[in-house]
TORTIFI-178790 format. One line per field, with one value per residue (C-alpha): residue in three letters; x, y, z. Coordinates in nm, 4 decimals. Layout:
TORTIFI-178790
dolum ALA, ...
X X, ...
Y Y, ...
Z Z, ...
***
This chain:
TORTIFI-178790
dolum MET, LYS, ARG, LEU, LEU, THR, PHE, SER, ILE, PHE, VAL, SER, LEU, SER, LEU, THR, ALA, THR, LEU, ALA, GLN, ASN, GLY, THR, GLY, ILE, ILE, GLY, ASN, GLY, TYR, TYR, ARG, ILE, SER, ASN, PHE, ALA, THR, GLU, ARG, TYR, LEU, TYR, VAL, THR, ASP, ASN, LYS, ASP, TYR, TYR, ASP, LYS, SER, LYS, ASP, ILE, GLY, ASP, PHE, GLN, ALA, ILE, GLN, LEU, TRP, LYS, ASP, ILE, ASN, ARG, THR, LEU, ALA, ASP, PRO, ALA, SER, VAL, ILE, TYR, ILE, GLU, GLN, VAL, SER, THR, ASP, TYR, TYR, ASP, LEU, LYS, ALA, GLN, GLY, THR, GLY, VAL, CYS, SER, LEU, THR, GLY, TYR, TYR, ILE, ASN, ALA, LYS, LYS, GLN, THR, ASN, GLY, THR, TYR, GLU, VAL, SER, ALA, SER, VAL, SER, LYS, SER, GLY, ILE, GLU, VAL, VAL, LYS, TYR, LEU, THR, ASP, ASP, GLU, GLN, SER, SER, SER, ALA, GLN, GLY, LYS, MET, GLY, THR, ASN, GLY, LYS, LEU, ASN, TYR, ARG, LYS, TRP, ILE, VAL, ASP, LYS, ILE, GLU, THR, ASN, HIS, ALA, THR, ASN, TYR, VAL, GLY, LEU, LYS, PRO, THR, MET, GLU, LEU, ASN, GLY, LYS, PHE, TYR, GLN, PRO, PHE, TYR, ALA, ASP, PHE, PRO, PHE, LYS, VAL, THR, SER, GLN, ASP, MET, HIS, VAL, TYR, TYR, ILE, SER, GLN, THR, GLU, GLY, ASP, LEU, ALA, LEU, LEU, GLN, GLU, ILE, GLU, GLY, GLU, ILE, PRO, ALA, ASN, THR, PRO, VAL, ILE, ILE, GLU, CYS, ALA, SER, ALA, ASP, PRO, SER, GLN, ASN, ARG, LEU, GLU, LEU, LEU, ILE, SER, SER, SER, ALA, THR, VAL, THR, GLY, ASN, LYS, LEU, SER, GLY, VAL, TYR, PHE, CYS, ASN, GLY, LYS, ARG, PRO, LYS, ALA, SER, THR, ASP, ALA, TYR, THR, LYS, PHE, ASN, ALA, SER, THR, MET, ARG, VAL, PHE, SER, VAL, VAL, ASN, GLY, LYS, LEU, VAL, LEU, THR, ASN, ASN, ALA, PRO, GLU, SER, LEU, THR, ASP, ILE, LYS, ALA, ILE, ASP, TRP, THR, THR, GLU, GLU, THR, ILE, ASN, VAL, ILE, CYS, LEU, PRO, ALA, ASN, THR, SER, TYR, MET, LYS, VAL, GLY, ALA, ASN, THR, PRO, SER, ILE, ILE, GLU, LEU, THR, SER, ASP, PRO, THR, ASP, ILE, ASN, SER, ILE, LEU, ALA, ASP, SER, LYS, ALA, ASN, ALA, THR, GLU, GLY, VAL, TYR, THR, ILE, SER, GLY, THR, GLN, LEU, ARG, SER, THR, ASN, ASN, VAL, GLN, GLY, LEU, PRO, ALA, GLY, LEU, TYR, ILE, VAL, GLY, GLY, ARG, LYS, ILE, ALA, VAL, LYS
X 0.0000, 0.1458, 0.2501, 0.1359, -0.2350, -0.3649, -0.5851, -0.7431, -0.8238, -0.8696, -1.1100, -1.2665, -1.3258, -1.4213, -1.6813, -1.8140, -1.8368, -2.0628, -2.2516, -2.3709, -2.6530, -2.9831, -3.3158, -3.4270, -3.1214, -2.7701, -2.7089, -2.3424, -2.1600, -2.2076, -2.0834, -2.1461, -2.0545, -1.9982, -2.0650, -2.0364, -2.3705, -2.2805, -2.0799, -2.2199, -1.8648, -1.7971, -1.5099, -1.2449, -0.9638, -0.6696, -0.3740, -0.2935, -0.0159, -0.1663, -0.0653, -0.1746, 0.0558, -0.1752, 0.0937, 0.1547, -0.1950, -0.0402, -0.2010, -0.1548, -0.4915, -0.3940, -0.4786, -0.8441, -0.9937, -1.3357, -1.5143, -1.8607, -1.9472, -2.1843, -2.1189, -1.7503, -1.8320, -2.0521, -1.7692, -1.4872, -1.4068, -1.2155, -1.5534, -1.6651, -1.6249, -1.6995, -1.8372, -1.7917, -1.9708, -1.7531, -1.9741, -2.2763, -2.0864, -1.7666, -1.6855, -1.3975, -1.3802, -1.2162, -1.1368, -0.8809, -0.6985, -0.6570, -0.8620, -0.8790, -0.7981, -0.5106, -0.3525, -0.4114, -0.4999, -0.8303, -1.1962, -1.4025, -1.7314, -1.9113, -2.1941, -2.5293, -2.7028, -3.0760, -3.0939, -2.9475, -2.5962, -2.2848, -1.9980, -1.6636, -1.4151, -1.0729, -0.9250, -0.5819, -0.3570, -0.2557, -0.0428, -0.1694, -0.5350, -0.7537, -0.9184, -1.1845, -1.1158, -1.3868, -1.3292, -1.4584, -1.4631, -1.2525, -1.3211, -1.6296, -1.6278, -1.8290, -1.5259, -1.5504, -1.2703, -1.2845, -1.0173, -1.0224, -0.9301, -1.0478, -1.1240, -1.4783, -1.7737, -2.1432, -2.2700, -1.9180, -1.8413, -2.1577, -2.1540, -2.4187, -2.3926, -2.5754, -2.5794, -2.4672, -2.7326, -2.7228, -3.0648, -3.0332, -3.1162, -2.8130, -2.5877, -2.4577, -2.1210, -2.1093, -1.8131, -1.7199, -1.5257, -1.2194, -1.1872, -1.4200, -1.3753, -1.6340, -1.9211, -1.8022, -1.6699, -1.3877, -1.2357, -0.9290, -1.0349, -0.8964, -1.0812, -1.0681, -1.4297, -1.5788, -1.8561, -2.0769, -2.1794, -2.5493, -2.5976, -2.5846, -2.3916, -2.1103, -1.8210, -1.5211, -1.1848, -0.8386, -0.5261, -0.4600, -0.1824, 0.0647, 0.2686, 0.4710, 0.2656, -0.0664, -0.2425, -0.5480, -0.8539, -1.0257, -1.3796, -1.4777, -1.8405, -2.0269, -1.8500, -1.5255, -1.2999, -1.1757, -0.8384, -0.8607, -0.7205, -0.9433, -1.0617, -1.4367, -1.6409, -1.9166, -2.2719, -2.2599, -2.0632, -2.3148, -2.2098, -2.5748, -2.5838, -2.2596, -2.3515, -2.1652, -2.3314, -2.0962, -2.0633, -1.9942, -1.7708, -1.6944, -1.5326, -1.4587, -1.0966, -0.9032, -0.5763, -0.3031, -0.3953, -0.1125, -0.2500, -0.1533, -0.3397, -0.3006, -0.5282, -0.3922, -0.2909, -0.2089, 0.1146, 0.1300, 0.2231, 0.4962, 0.8233, 0.7084, 0.4102, 0.5842, 0.2611, 0.0673, 0.1097, 0.2657, 0.4825, 0.4393, 0.7483, 0.7484, 1.0143, 0.8344, 0.4645, 0.2000, -0.1256, -0.4610, -0.5362, -0.6911, -0.4333, -0.5108, -0.8597, -0.7453, -0.7607, -0.4002, -0.1507, 0.1044, 0.4204, 0.3129, 0.1437, -0.2215, -0.4547, -0.6080, -0.2962, -0.2895, -0.0642, -0.0298, 0.1768, 0.3739, 0.6432, 0.9934, 1.1081, 1.4754, 1.4600, 1.1210, 1.0152, 0.6838, 0.7172, 0.4847, 0.4498, 0.2778, 0.1338, -0.1284, -0.4793, -0.6213, -0.8086, -0.6778, -0.5136, -0.2004, 0.0522, 0.4075, 0.6547, 1.0179, 1.2909, 1.2266, 0.8488, 0.6866, 0.5937, 0.2353, 0.0510, -0.2790, -0.5621, -0.7620, -1.0415, -0.9769, -0.7463, -0.6593, -0.4697, -0.2360, -0.2175, -0.1070, 0.1851, 0.2759, 0.2571, 0.4801, 0.7232, 0.7455, 0.7700, 1.0523, 1.2403, 1.2668, 1.1763, 0.8467, 0.4822, 0.2359, -0.1363, -0.2468, -0.3284, 0.0316, 0.0143, 0.3200, 0.2331, 0.5758, 0.9355, 1.0322, 0.8879, 0.7349, 0.3662, 0.2992, -0.0241, -0.1612, -0.5312, -0.6064, -0.5805, -0.3542, -0.0312, 0.2834, 0.5787, 0.9373, 0.8233, 0.5950, 0.2210, 0.1232, -0.1910, -0.2021, -0.4507
Y 0.0000, 0.3326, 0.5859, 0.8783, 0.8797, 1.0234, 1.2619, 1.4531, 1.1439, 0.9380, 1.1741, 1.3403, 1.0125, 0.8678, 1.1287, 0.9991, 0.6477, 0.7078, 0.9620, 0.6600, 0.6367, 0.8203, 0.8238, 0.5003, 0.2992, 0.2232, 0.2568, 0.1589, -0.0121, 0.2641, 0.5934, 0.9218, 1.2888, 1.4808, 1.8488, 2.0775, 2.1655, 2.5315, 2.6225, 2.3738, 2.3060, 1.9570, 1.7349, 1.6364, 1.3806, 1.5390, 1.3374, 1.0148, 1.1306, 1.2923, 1.2442, 1.3285, 1.3249, 1.2630, 1.3274, 1.6794, 1.7411, 1.8385, 1.7371, 1.7986, 1.8832, 1.9852, 1.6486, 1.7226, 2.0244, 2.1826, 2.3542, 2.5107, 2.4910, 2.1976, 2.2139, 2.1573, 1.8745, 1.6808, 1.6431, 1.5667, 1.2050, 1.3417, 1.4078, 1.0436, 0.8435, 0.4720, 0.3667, 0.0049, -0.1181, -0.3670, -0.4051, -0.2436, 0.0660, 0.0669, 0.1565, 0.1837, 0.4817, 0.4484, 0.7119, 0.7910, 0.4600, 0.4738, 0.4169, 0.4834, 0.1313, 0.0775, 0.4063, 0.3952, 0.0408, 0.1637, 0.1552, 0.4549, 0.5649, 0.8935, 1.0395, 1.1102, 1.4353, 1.4936, 1.6902, 1.3983, 1.5401, 1.3812, 1.4919, 1.3168, 1.3404, 1.2210, 1.2127, 1.3729, 1.3949, 1.7371, 1.7457, 1.4015, 1.4989, 1.3517, 1.6233, 1.5648, 1.7249, 1.7590, 1.7725, 2.1080, 2.3546, 2.6279, 2.8848, 3.0785, 3.3329, 3.2999, 3.2072, 2.9151, 2.7198, 2.6076, 2.5043, 2.1644, 2.1751, 2.1261, 2.4822, 2.5294, 2.5299, 2.4417, 2.3799, 2.4049, 2.0659, 1.9035, 1.7133, 1.5729, 1.2955, 1.2342, 0.9044, 0.9341, 0.8116, 0.8110, 0.9747, 1.2102, 1.5715, 1.7176, 1.4331, 1.2301, 1.1901, 1.3602, 1.4330, 1.7843, 1.7327, 1.9455, 1.8699, 1.9168, 1.7909, 1.8043, 1.8408, 1.5566, 1.5980, 1.4059, 1.3677, 1.1683, 1.0001, 0.7960, 0.6975, 0.4260, 0.3127, 0.0795, 0.2335, 0.2255, 0.5112, 0.5905, 0.7398, 0.5565, 0.8573, 0.8002, 0.5700, 0.4599, 0.3826, 0.2651, 0.2502, -0.1106, -0.0627, 0.1945, 0.1915, 0.4827, 0.7993, 0.6182, 0.4809, 0.2550, 0.3452, 0.0253, 0.0640, -0.0925, -0.1982, -0.2494, -0.2206, -0.0271, -0.1802, 0.0322, 0.2036, 0.1894, 0.4952, 0.5734, 0.8457, 0.9016, 1.0350, 1.2336, 1.2938, 1.6678, 1.9521, 1.9394, 1.7076, 1.6221, 1.4502, 1.2578, 1.0656, 0.7635, 0.4745, 0.3848, 0.0132, -0.1471, -0.4030, -0.5400, -0.8533, -0.6857, -0.6680, -0.4671, -0.6117, -0.4453, -0.0876, 0.1503, 0.4323, 0.5401, 0.7647, 1.0044, 1.0731, 1.3927, 1.7482, 1.9109, 2.1098, 2.2216, 1.8889, 1.7534, 1.6222, 1.2637, 1.3120, 1.2422, 1.1542, 1.4670, 1.5984, 1.4724, 1.7216, 1.7199, 1.5821, 1.6245, 1.3575, 1.0780, 1.1658, 1.2167, 1.3855, 1.4150, 1.7175, 1.8331, 1.9448, 2.0475, 1.9014, 1.5631, 1.3905, 1.3237, 1.2480, 1.5273, 1.6342, 1.9971, 2.1339, 2.1933, 2.4193, 2.1123, 2.0746, 2.2460, 2.5347, 2.5164, 2.6805, 2.4074, 2.3942, 2.3093, 2.1100, 2.1487, 2.5241, 2.5370, 2.8100, 2.8324, 2.7617, 2.7378, 2.3834, 2.2543, 1.9208, 1.6627, 1.7390, 1.5185, 1.2058, 1.2118, 0.9624, 0.9937, 0.7686, 0.6986, 0.6875, 0.6083, 0.7639, 0.8314, 0.8427, 1.0886, 1.4202, 1.3877, 1.0554, 1.0536, 0.8510, 0.6181, 0.3706, 0.1880, -0.1174, -0.1145, 0.2113, 0.0373, -0.2794, -0.0856, 0.0607, -0.2839, -0.4302, -0.1609, -0.2030, -0.5794, -0.5586, -0.3058, -0.5145, -0.8276, -0.9834, -1.1619, -1.1418, -0.9926, -0.9254, -0.5634, -0.6316, -0.7431, -1.1236, -1.2838, -1.5350, -1.6143, -1.5515, -1.4682, -1.2238, -1.4953, -1.4206, -1.7118, -1.8920, -1.6249, -1.5335, -1.2008, -0.9067, -0.6459, -0.7568, -0.6042, -0.7653, -0.6725, -0.3515, -0.2398, -0.2622, -0.4524, -0.5958, -0.9618, -1.0267
Z 0.0000, -0.1026, 0.1590, -0.0480, -0.1112, -0.4335, -0.2455, -0.5313, -0.7309, -0.4153, -0.2446, -0.5458, -0.7176, -0.3856, -0.3772, -0.7038, -0.5827, -0.2920, -0.4894, -0.6789, -0.4292, -0.4538, -0.2736, -0.4396, -0.3457, -0.4641, -0.8363, -0.8760, -1.1647, -1.4180, -1.5556, -1.3741, -1.3629, -1.0406, -0.9800, -0.6815, -0.5252, -0.4637, -0.7744, -1.0315, -1.1499, -1.2821, -1.1808, -1.4388, -1.4019, -1.5848, -1.4563, -1.2712, -1.0381, -0.7292, -0.3684, -0.0163, 0.2867, 0.5833, 0.8439, 0.7089, 0.5701, 0.2365, -0.0926, -0.4616, -0.6160, -0.9686, -1.1225, -1.0530, -1.2245, -1.1812, -1.4703, -1.4890, -1.8614, -1.9234, -2.2992, -2.2351, -1.9970, -2.2396, -2.4927, -2.2486, -2.1456, -1.8454, -1.6797, -1.7094, -1.3868, -1.3658, -1.0266, -0.9234, -0.6131, -0.4239, -0.1137, 0.0508, 0.1628, -0.0437, -0.4020, -0.6451, -0.8793, -1.2203, -1.4804, -1.7502, -1.7151, -1.3391, -1.0240, -0.6533, -0.5379, -0.7805, -0.6728, -0.2980, -0.2000, -0.0557, -0.1494, -0.0446, 0.1078, 0.1774, 0.3833, 0.2201, 0.3151, 0.3594, 0.0329, -0.1640, -0.1948, -0.0462, 0.1721, 0.1343, 0.4165, 0.5271, 0.8762, 0.9171, 1.2185, 1.3478, 1.6628, 1.7508, 1.7108, 1.4387, 1.2301, 0.9641, 0.6253, 0.3595, -0.0126, -0.1382, -0.4232, -0.2641, -0.5383, -0.4304, -0.7139, -1.0357, -1.2460, -1.4884, -1.3170, -0.9580, -0.7115, -0.5467, -0.1803, 0.1787, 0.2896, 0.1563, 0.3939, 0.3875, 0.0313, -0.1123, 0.0389, -0.0959, -0.4242, -0.6545, -0.9106, -1.2374, -1.4185, -1.7808, -2.0209, -2.3999, -2.4353, -2.1392, -2.2228, -2.0476, -1.9290, -2.2212, -2.3970, -2.7358, -2.9620, -3.0714, -3.3966, -3.4704, -3.8441, -4.1406, -4.4962, -4.7760, -4.5335, -4.3102, -3.9568, -3.7911, -3.4464, -3.3317, -3.0079, -2.7188, -2.4000, -2.1356, -2.1761, -2.4401, -2.6464, -2.9546, -3.1808, -3.1854, -3.5322, -3.8654, -3.9981, -3.7481, -3.8380, -3.6315, -3.7935, -3.6982, -3.9126, -4.0077, -4.2613, -4.3887, -4.7059, -4.8366, -4.8074, -4.7623, -4.4532, -4.4636, -4.2541, -4.1404, -4.0069, -3.6753, -3.6741, -3.3484, -3.0136, -2.9722, -2.7041, -2.4161, -2.4658, -2.8460, -3.0288, -3.3276, -3.5607, -3.5669, -3.8546, -3.6860, -3.7969, -3.7325, -3.5795, -3.2919, -3.0040, -2.9349, -3.2756, -3.2081, -2.8954, -2.7674, -2.5879, -2.3026, -2.2300, -1.8942, -2.0658, -2.4097, -2.5478, -2.8811, -2.9971, -3.2537, -3.3827, -3.5836, -3.4878, -3.5829, -3.3687, -3.0180, -2.7763, -2.4845, -2.1889, -2.0394, -2.1264, -1.7943, -1.7815, -1.4182, -1.2670, -1.0350, -1.1753, -1.1239, -1.3546, -1.6836, -1.8644, -1.7666, -2.1194, -2.4424, -2.6274, -3.0041, -3.1816, -3.5589, -3.6107, -3.4216, -3.4534, -3.7169, -3.6156, -3.7900, -4.0031, -4.3294, -4.5893, -4.9478, -4.9272, -4.7956, -4.4575, -4.3604, -4.0884, -4.0776, -3.8972, -3.9109, -3.6009, -3.6981, -3.5030, -3.3390, -3.1240, -2.7857, -2.6838, -2.3055, -2.0382, -1.8651, -1.6015, -1.7196, -1.4200, -1.5148, -1.4633, -1.2831, -1.5247, -1.7094, -2.0801, -2.3800, -2.5133, -2.8257, -2.7225, -2.8083, -2.6807, -2.4073, -2.5181, -2.8720, -3.1066, -3.3198, -3.4934, -3.3838, -3.6735, -3.7404, -3.9498, -4.3195, -4.2715, -4.5151, -4.3572, -4.4844, -4.5031, -4.6875, -4.5365, -4.7581, -4.6955, -5.0269, -4.9850, -5.3558, -5.3048, -5.0608, -5.2722, -5.5780, -5.3853, -5.2526, -5.6032, -5.7473, -5.4589, -5.5002, -5.8766, -5.8612, -5.6086, -5.8219, -6.1513, -6.1828, -6.2763, -6.0309, -6.0236, -5.9928, -5.6277, -5.5629, -5.5639, -5.7241, -5.9986, -6.1469, -6.0522, -6.4118, -6.6630, -6.8784, -6.9446, -7.1808, -7.0998, -6.8616, -6.8933, -7.0559, -6.8165, -6.6589, -6.4882, -6.3482, -6.5256, -6.4436, -6.2802, -6.5650, -6.6005, -6.9178, -7.0719, -7.1737, -7.4570
***
């Protein structure tokens, strides 16, 4: 069991867990959002490296952010908390690839109030005396962003929970696409929950193959496994038209995916939090964009990337960093990878490149799709059709 408790995730997520109860009984085993009763700011998990030193009553709260805008919340996977009931009074909270129990070794509980909200507390030792600390929104102004802490009073330490439902008027998960091409909308996406799209105009793709300056988009039909980096063709620019149905579990699998993904984009983190944000590297990454009327992977920094102020822990100065947005997908690449890779959903585009490559590498007769028929250039006896012979495309009549 770790000495340092992840207090912001531990307590704030803990809050979520017990918030899984309502007046009709325990809900549990589902996806929820948590908001502060006084400020209406929603809780976001933006990192997985928090701590809390009980002996000194010192905690790092920057991994948990609080934001008021519901429109922002609906499109952000960081606001999705999975509550798992492990016994009558105890829960585990999971979000963004981490969880309370895995980080701290503890399950959590909370105290329900008469108005249906919950208070979450932790006992700390000060001068040998046990003192109860409550998780609160310490920012009492009307600003969009709150401040997680333990100093708030009364309603600022009360929290409410809403179950996420696909058809809910105000508490669903919908995508806000960042790219548009020929009237279609696209969003690179990465989340820790399995899901399905809810509109017939939505399509989910992964990259199954790359060759030269082309990459093949392979559609995934049905369930999308958890932790699968994808690119999603959306039905609209409106998140309410791009809803995801969150699944408790899924046995679906995706093999051969060339994409990677990131959860977090949070620059003001401790030195130990190496994954808080992912700096864009043009030599090792390709990111989604629209260039010259085509959907591509590029090593240029498109507007969809995020410009954040982060702490350079070598000098402890604040610096500007171009980095990958939270919950997005990208492709890792090696040396000599083209700077721009065009995306295609037509396998014949890839096969033609493979055929040309094989034909140029050695003598022989190949089909247009790249299958070798003969090791020499002899075409005698072949059926009429197009072939690649000795590196050239010819017609046999």
